[in-house]
C-alpha positions as CSV (number, residue, x, y, z in Angstrom):
1,X,4.0,-14.2,21.9
2,X,7.3,-13.4,21.4
3,X,7.2,-12.3,18.0
4,X,4.1,-10.4,18.3
5,X,6.0,-8.7,21.0
6,X,8.7,-7.9,19.0
7,X,6.2,-7.0,16.4
8,X,4.6,-4.6,18.7
9,X,7.7,-2.9,19.8
10,X,9.0,-2.6,16.1
11,X,6.1,-0.9,15.3
12,X,5.7,1.5,17.6
13,X,9.7,2.5,17.3
14,X,8.7,2.6,13.4
15,X,5.6,5.3,14.2
16,X,7.4,7.6,16.7
17,X,10.7,7.9,13.8
18,X,7.5,8.7,11.4
19,X,6.1,11.1,13.1
20,X,9.4,13.0,13.6
21,X,9.5,13.0,9.8
22,X,6.4,14.3,9.7
23,X,7.1,17.3,12.5
24,X,10.6,18.2,11.1
25,X,8.7,19.0,7.7
26,X,7.1,22.0,9.3
27,X,9.9,23.8,8.6
28,X,10.5,23.1,4.8
29,X,8.3,24.0,2.1
30,X,5.8,20.9,0.9
31,X,5.3,19.6,-2.3
32,X,1.7,19.2,-2.4
33,X,-0.2,17.6,-5.0
34,X,-3.9,16.8,-5.8
35,X,-5.1,13.1,-6.5
36,X,-8.7,13.4,-7.3
37,X,-9.6,16.7,-6.4
38,X,-8.7,20.0,-4.2
39,X,-9.7,18.2,-1.0
40,X,-7.8,15.2,-1.8
41,X,-4.2,16.0,-1.2
42,X,-0.9,13.9,-1.1
43,X,2.7,15.6,0.2
44,X,6.0,14.6,-0.6
45,X,6.0,13.5,3.1
46,X,3.0,11.1,2.8
47,X,5.4,9.6,0.1
48,X,8.0,9.8,2.5
49,X,6.8,8.5,5.4
50,X,5.0,5.3,3.0
51,X,8.4,4.7,1.8
52,X,10.1,4.5,5.4
53,X,7.4,2.1,6.4
54,X,7.4,-0.3,3.6
55,X,11.6,-0.7,3.6
56,X,11.1,-1.8,7.2
57,X,8.4,-4.1,6.8
58,X,10.6,-5.7,3.8
59,X,13.4,-5.9,6.5
60,X,12.0,-7.3,8.9
61,X,9.3,-9.3,7.3
62,X,9.9,-9.9,3.8
63,X,7.3,-12.4,2.9
64,X,4.4,-10.3,4.0
65,X,2.4,-7.9,1.9
66,X,1.7,-4.0,2.4
67,X,-1.4,-2.1,1.2
68,X,-0.5,1.3,1.4
69,X,-2.5,5.0,0.9
70,X,0.2,6.3,-1.5
71,X,0.7,2.9,-4.1
72,X,3.9,2.1,-2.8
73,X,2.7,-1.2,-1.5
74,X,1.3,-4.6,-3.4
75,X,-1.7,-4.5,-5.6
76,X,-4.1,-6.2,-3.7
77,X,-7.3,-8.8,-5.0
78,X,-7.2,-10.7,-1.6
79,X,-6.3,-10.5,1.8
80,X,-4.4,-13.8,2.2
81,X,-1.7,-14.2,4.6
82,X,-0.4,-11.5,6.4
83,X,-1.1,-8.0,4.9
84,X,0.0,-4.5,6.8
85,X,-2.3,-1.3,5.9
86,X,-1.0,1.8,6.2
87,X,-2.3,5.2,6.1
88,X,0.9,7.7,6.3
89,X,-0.6,10.9,7.1
90,X,-4.2,10.3,7.9
91,X,-5.8,14.1,7.7
92,X,-3.4,15.2,5.0
93,X,-5.6,18.3,4.3
94,X,-5.2,19.2,8.1
95,X,-1.6,18.6,8.2
96,X,-1.1,20.7,5.0
97,X,-2.9,23.9,6.7
98,X,-3.1,23.3,10.1
99,X,-0.1,21.2,11.3
100,X,-2.3,19.4,13.5
101,X,-5.3,16.8,13.8
102,X,-3.3,14.5,12.0
103,X,-2.5,10.8,12.2
104,X,-0.4,7.8,11.4
105,X,-2.1,4.5,11.1
106,X,-0.9,1.0,11.0
107,X,-2.8,-1.9,11.4
108,X,-2.0,-5.7,10.7
109,X,-4.7,-8.2,9.1
110,X,-4.3,-12.3,8.7
111,X,-6.2,-14.0,5.9
112,X,-8.9,-10.9,6.5
113,X,-9.1,-10.9,10.5
114,X,-7.7,-8.0,12.0
115,X,-5.1,-9.0,14.6
116,X,-3.6,-4.8,15.9
117,X,-4.2,-1.7,14.9
118,X,-2.0,1.3,15.7
119,X,-3.4,4.8,15.5
120,X,-1.0,7.8,16.6
121,X,-2.2,11.3,17.4
122,X,1.2,13.0,16.3
123,X,0.5,16.6,17.6
124,X,-1.2,15.3,20.7
125,X,1.3,12.3,21.4
126,X,-1.5,9.9,21.8
127,X,-1.1,6.0,20.5
128,X,-4.0,4.5,20.4
129,X,-3.6,0.8,19.9
130,X,-5.5,-2.5,19.9
131,X,-4.6,-6.2,19.9
132,X,-7.6,-8.7,18.8
133,X,-9.4,-10.5,21.8
134,X,-6.7,-8.5,24.4
135,X,-8.7,-4.9,24.3
136,X,-7.5,-1.3,23.0
137,X,-5.2,1.2,24.9
138,X,-4.5,4.6,24.7
139,X,-0.5,5.1,25.6
140,X,-0.6,1.8,27.2
141,X,-3.3,2.2,29.5
142,X,-6.3,0.0,28.7
143,X,-9.4,2.1,27.5
144,X,-12.8,0.6,29.2
145,X,-15.4,-0.7,27.2
146,X,-17.7,2.2,25.8
147,X,-21.1,3.1,27.2
148,X,-24.1,2.3,24.9
149,X,-25.4,5.5,24.4
150,X,-28.2,6.5,22.5
151,X,-27.9,9.2,19.2
152,X,-29.7,11.7,21.2
153,X,-26.8,11.4,24.1
154,X,-24.1,12.2,22.5
155,X,-22.2,14.1,19.6
156,X,-21.6,12.5,16.1
157,X,-18.7,13.4,13.5
158,X,-20.3,12.9,10.2
159,X,-17.8,13.6,7.1
160,X,-18.0,16.9,5.0
161,X,-19.2,14.8,1.9
162,X,-22.4,13.1,3.8
163,X,-23.3,16.5,5.2
164,X,-22.9,18.6,1.8
165,X,-25.0,16.4,-0.6
166,X,-28.1,18.3,-0.9
167,X,-30.3,15.3,-1.3
168,X,-28.7,13.3,1.7
169,X,-31.9,13.8,4.2
170,X,-30.2,10.8,6.3
171,X,-27.3,12.7,7.2
172,X,-29.4,15.7,8.1
173,X,-31.7,13.9,10.2
174,X,-28.9,12.2,12.3
175,X,-27.3,15.2,13.0
176,X,-30.4,16.8,14.3
177,X,-31.1,13.9,16.4
178,X,-27.8,14.0,18.2
179,X,-27.0,16.0,20.4
180,X,-24.6,18.1,18.0
181,X,-22.3,17.3,14.8
182,X,-18.7,17.8,15.3
183,X,-15.9,17.6,12.2
184,X,-12.3,17.0,12.5
185,X,-11.1,15.6,9.1
186,X,-9.2,12.5,10.0
187,X,-11.2,9.6,10.1
188,X,-8.7,7.7,12.4
189,X,-9.1,10.3,14.9
190,X,-12.5,10.5,14.7
191,X,-12.9,6.7,15.3
192,X,-10.7,6.8,18.4
193,X,-13.1,9.7,19.8
194,X,-15.7,7.4,19.6
195,X,-13.7,4.9,21.4
196,X,-13.0,7.1,24.0
197,X,-16.5,8.2,24.2
198,X,-16.1,11.6,23.0
199,X,-18.6,10.6,20.3
200,X,-21.5,8.0,20.1
201,X,-20.7,7.6,16.1
202,X,-18.7,9.0,13.0
203,X,-20.3,8.3,9.5
204,X,-17.7,8.2,6.8
205,X,-19.1,8.6,3.0
206,X,-16.2,6.9,1.1
207,X,-13.6,5.8,3.3
208,X,-10.7,3.4,1.7
209,X,-9.2,0.6,3.4
210,X,-6.4,2.3,5.1
211,X,-8.8,4.8,6.9
212,X,-10.3,2.0,8.2
213,X,-8.4,-0.6,8.8
214,X,-6.8,0.1,12.3
215,X,-9.5,2.1,13.5
216,X,-12.0,-0.8,13.1
217,X,-9.7,-3.1,15.1
218,X,-9.7,-0.5,17.9
219,X,-13.4,0.0,17.6
220,X,-14.6,-3.3,17.8
221,X,-12.0,-4.1,20.8
222,X,-14.0,-1.8,23.0
223,X,-17.8,-2.6,22.1
224,X,-18.2,-0.9,19.1
225,X,-19.7,-1.4,15.8
226,X,-18.0,-0.8,12.3
227,X,-19.9,-1.8,9.2
228,X,-20.7,0.1,6.2
229,X,-23.9,2.6,6.2
230,X,-26.3,-0.4,5.6
231,X,-25.4,-2.5,8.1
232,X,-22.9,-4.5,5.7
233,X,-19.5,-5.9,6.9
234,X,-16.5,-3.4,5.8
235,X,-15.0,-4.5,2.3
236,X,-11.5,-4.0,2.9
237,X,-10.1,-4.2,-0.7
238,X,-12.5,-1.0,-2.0
239,X,-14.2,2.1,-0.8
240,X,-17.1,2.1,1.9
241,X,-19.5,4.2,3.0
242,X,-19.1,3.7,7.0
243,X,-20.3,4.0,10.4
244,X,-18.5,3.4,13.8
245,X,-20.8,3.7,16.6
246,X,-22.0,2.1,19.8
247,X,-24.6,-0.8,19.0
248,X,-27.6,1.6,20.3
249,X,-26.8,4.4,17.6
250,X,-25.6,1.8,15.0
251,X,-28.9,0.1,14.6
252,X,-30.4,3.8,14.9
253,X,-28.1,5.0,12.0
254,X,-28.6,1.7,9.6
255,X,-32.3,2.1,10.0
256,X,-32.3,5.8,8.9
257,X,-30.2,4.7,5.7
258,X,-32.2,1.6,5.0
259,X,-35.5,3.8,5.2
260,X,-34.0,6.3,2.8
261,X,-32.9,3.7,0.4
262,X,-36.6,2.8,0.3
């Protein structure tokens, strides 16, 4: 328990330091590059924060591996042992254009099982944490288990890539069945909005492990389901079309997608 508490204390300290790096950058010109397209960006601050975390982890936990969005960590073919999964800035497009609605995300997995997850909403100073079997928290206040609402009883977040596909009737049907569609542009923040009951589901078109890992732990600790859109388990070594939702909504949505595939 002492080791777990030490690790937790260090991570929370590092996250606040990383947040300061991101906010201080607002006064300077960013170096922005496209990765795969004009909506998939990386900045010098993404890279700086990832390097910051990796240096800290190497110092305190040198035997443990790191999977980072910007490629500074280890090359992964398995999740054996203890693996840190890091997203230095989740919502880089928001970070660049709005200086808002972005998050820092860290999670720890042991032999492929999530042990702890951290999502920090930088501009709102909201730190969401979860520990396997111990619940999820917002700024150290325990979150209640979510109410199992149906799709028609709540708002959903559906990624731009899903909604904009001309042939994706499933996403349109889900949006119309719900009370309304909301988009933030940060997988982590949309996940914690489901975890706190502000949304009943979040659907992502193609999320990478670092987009998923921390939120999955938080979501499951409050009674949500986090899977691929067809209901299959998440693959943390590849990209996934995903859903995080209340159990009732999860069944509705996965049924819709299965029927579309048929």
